[in-house]
N, C-alpha and C positions, 0 to 999 in steps of 0.2 A: 558247833554241833558235831556229832560223830561223823566221820567221813566214810566213804565207801569202802568196799571190801578189797579192792585192788591195792597192793602195796604202794603204787605210785600215786594213789589218790590222796587228796588233802581235803580238809573240811571246807565247806562253802557257806559259812554263816551269813545271814543277810545283814547288810549295813542298815543303820538307822537313818530315817529320813531327815532331811534338812540340815545335814552337817556341812560345814564349810571349812576349808583349811585356813587357819589364821595367817594373815600376812606376816612375813618375816621382817623385823625392823632392820633398817639399813645401818651400816656401820660408818662412823665418821673417823677420818684420819686427821691427825694434827702433826704438821711438820714444822720444826723450828728452823728459822733461817738466821744466819749471822754473817757478818763480814768475813772476808777471806783472812784478813790479818788476825781477827779475834779467834777464828776457828783454828788458824795455824798455831797461834800461841797456846791455845788450850790443848790441842792434840799433838803438838810437837812436829808439825808437818812442814816446817819452814823450807827444808831442803827440797821436798817434793814440789812445793809451790814454785820455788825458784827454777826448777827444771821444767816448768810449764805444766805440771799436773794440776788438775782442778780438784778441789776438795770433794771427797766422795759423800754423796747424800746417803742417808739411811736407806737400806734396801726395803722395798715394799714388804710388808709382813706376809708370811706364807698364808695360804688359804686357811681360814679358821675352821676347824672341824665342827660339825653340828653338835658334838658332845658324845661322850661314851654312853651307849645305851645300857641302862641298868634299872631294875625294878626299885620302887620305894622300899627301903629297909631301915631298921634301927630306930623307928619311932620319931625321926626328925619331922617337924611340922613344916608343911609346904603350903603356899598360897596359890590359888588358881581360880578356876571357874567350873561350873557344872551345867550340863544340859541333860536331856534324858532321851531314851529310846526304848523299844520293846523287842526282845529277842524272839518273841512268840513261842516261848517254851524251849527253844533250842539252847544248847550248851556253849555256843559261841566258838571263837577261834581256838579256845583251849580244849576243844573236842569232848567236853563232858557230855554224857548221854542226854542230859537235860539241864535246864536252869535249876538253881537251888529251890527247894520247896517253898521257902519264904520269899522268893523272887527279889531278893536284895543282892544285886550284883552291879559290876561296873566294867566298862570297856576303857582301856587306856590307849593313849597315842603311842606310836612306834617306839619312841625313846624310852618310855616307861614300861611298855609291854615287853620290850627287850627280847624280841624273837622267842617269846614264850617263857622267859625266865620269871615273869611276874605271876604266871598262872598258879592258882590255888592259894595265893596269899590273900590277906584281908586288909582293908583300909577303914579307918574311922574318919568319916567325912562330916564336917560341921558347916551348917548354913544358917540362914536367918531364924529358922524354927527349932533347930536342935542338931543332934548328932545321930548318924546312922552307921552301922557296920556293914560293909559290903564285901562280897567275894569277887576277886579278880577272875573273870572268865572269858573276856573278849578283848579284841583289838579294835580301835577306832582309827583307821588309817589316816584320816584327815585332821585328827586332833593334835594340836601343838602340845609341848610339855606343859603340864599343869592343867590341861583341859580334861576333865572327867566326864564321861558319858554314862550316867547312871541309868538303872532301870527306872521306869515310871514310878514304881512303888517306892524305891529308895529316895527319889527326888521329892516325892510328896512328904516324906518324913522330915525333910530339912527346909522346904520352901513350898510356896504355892505354885503348882504346875503352870498356872496362867503366866507366870513370869518368864518361863521358858529357859532363861539362863540367869544364874546367880553367882556371886562371888562366894568362894568356900575356902576353908582350910582343911587339910587332910594329913594323915600320918599313917604309916604302916603299923599294924598291930603285931607286936612280938609275942609269940607263944599264945595265940588265942585259944579258947576252949575248943577241944576237938569233938566232932560228932561221934567218933568211934575209932576203931582201928583202921589202919590203912586199907585201901582197896586197890585192886590191880585189874586192868582190863587189857587182855592181849588183843592186838588189832586184827581185824578181818584180813585174811590173806597171809597171816603169819604161818610159818612152818619151822621145821628144824633148821632150815637154811636161811631164814629171814625172820628176825625177831623184832617186835615193837610192842611196848607196853605203856599204858597210861596209868600213872599213880595218882591217887586222889585221897582226900581227907588227911592231908599232911600239915595243915595249919599255916606254916611259914613257907615262903618260896623255897624250891629245891635247888641244891647245888650240884648233886651228882646222883646217878643211879648206876649200879653195877649188877651184873648177872653172872651166874654160873650154873652149870648143869649139876643137879643134885645138891648135896650139902658138903662137898669137898672139891678140891681143885682150885685153879686160879680164877680170879674175878675178871670179867670182861667189861670194860667201860662202855656204857651206852651213850649215844650222842643225842642231845635234846634237839627235837625238831621244832620249828616255830608254831606248829599246831599242837605241841605239848605231848606228843608221844616221844618215848626214849627208844632209840633205834640201835640194834646191832646188825649192821648190814649183812654180815656173813652168817648170821644165825647163832643160836646158842644151844643147839642140840634139841632132842625130842622132849625134854622135860622129864619129870617136874623140875622146877628151878628154885634156886634161892636168889632173892633179890635184896640187895643192900642199898638203902636210901639214906642220903645225907642232905640236911637242909642248910640254909645260908648261915645259921647260927651255930652249927656244929653238932646238932642232934643227929645221931646215926642209929639205925636199927636194921636188923636183917629178918626177913620173913622167908620161911621155907614152904615147900609144897605147892608152889604156883604151877598149875597145870597148863599145858598147851591147849587152851580152850578159847579160840578166837571169838570175840563178841560177847563173852560172858564176864560179868563183874564178879570177881572173887574177893571176898572180904577176909582179911587175916585176923589174927588175935593179938597183934602187937600194935601199940600206938606209937606215934612219932616221938612223943615226949609225955611227961606226966604219968609214967608208969609203963615201963617196957623199952624206953629209949635211953641211950647214954650219950652225953656230949662227946664228940670225937676228940676234942682237945683237953678233956678233963675239967670237971667243975662246970658251973653255969657259964655259958658263953656271954661275952659282952654284947651290949645292945647294938654296937656299930661294927659287927663282924663283917668281913669282906663278903661281897655279893658277886654273883656271876656277871660278866661283862661281855655278852655277845654283841655283835655288830647290830646296827639298826635294822629292823625287819623291813621287808618290802612294803610298798604302799597299797597292797591288795590283800584282802583277807584270805582269798583262795590262793593257796600256794602248793606246790608239789614238794614231796619230802626231799630234804637235802641236809647234809651235815651242818650242825650249828657250831659257831665258834665256841659255845659253852662246852663242847666235847672235851676241850683241853682241861677244863676244870673238872669235868666228870672223870677224867683219867687220873686225877690226883688221889692219893690214898692217905687219908688222915691216919695218925699213928696209934690212936687208942684201940684197945681190943674191941671186937664186935660184940654187940648184944647177942644173946642166945638165939639160935634158929628156932622159930616157933612155927609149928604146922598151921595151915589155914583151917578156919572153921568152914561150915557149909556155905555155899554161894549165897549171896544176898544182893538185893538191888542197891545201886549207889545211893548214899545218903546225901541229902542237901546240906548246904551250909546253915548253921544255926547260930543264933546270937549267944 
């Protein structure tokens, strides 16, 4: 849901009932043993053995990382399980003003939520009864990789809710139909000295957001926060601003005329793609383009603003020329995700 007005506040979406952290499977180690003579012959350690040295055993493997956190991208099919919960109309850890109008949404575990990198993307989830398309708008702290916590309405599209938990397959949707042009919401508490913006209706997960004062001058990279706002800690000036948005597949657009109007949703006239957006790398991007790789987010949904590792990606500057700066249309309420 949308967080409070103070810059240091973060959203506090309610967690769904009945969730449990899945146990982590143990890892088995296999060590091969051999006679000293055989080992010496194979490794050429005869001299070392004669000197009294003992053959060195393989060192224990280093601690295995939990895996690089990244959102589902590229249309690869994953297997997992699904449960359901109710956000009670709130927009979840992605800080949207409200849940989508069709109430088809999903919360992902920390490794796939990826500190907010998955926000605004879409998944096609298939269960026993069929397939449903859902908006990523929340984090499920206790969900292991592959565990989707769907809205009650979305779960009912793919399975009987009486089952409670079902096996599913799912994939990221590349370039889903857009509900309209991009929207921008400047965070409560923002000023010329502290800037944070929520970008919505972009279809694919975002890779970078950059801001500049007016329509000229240098771009300032914004750092993604795990509650889905993009932050310029030292501010971006009094506005109006130009905001340049790049998604994980290389689509990039620039919208101009964004006002310093905290708490208001400002709808632009430029779409992320399909009319108004240009691939940053030239041509249609490949389905398996690189995605942001921030570190795993904390195990609590309520977090305070802090720079995200995805800021390094946000600072990268794709080489293609920008799309034209397009002034904003009149303010409009945030649009929900549509099929």
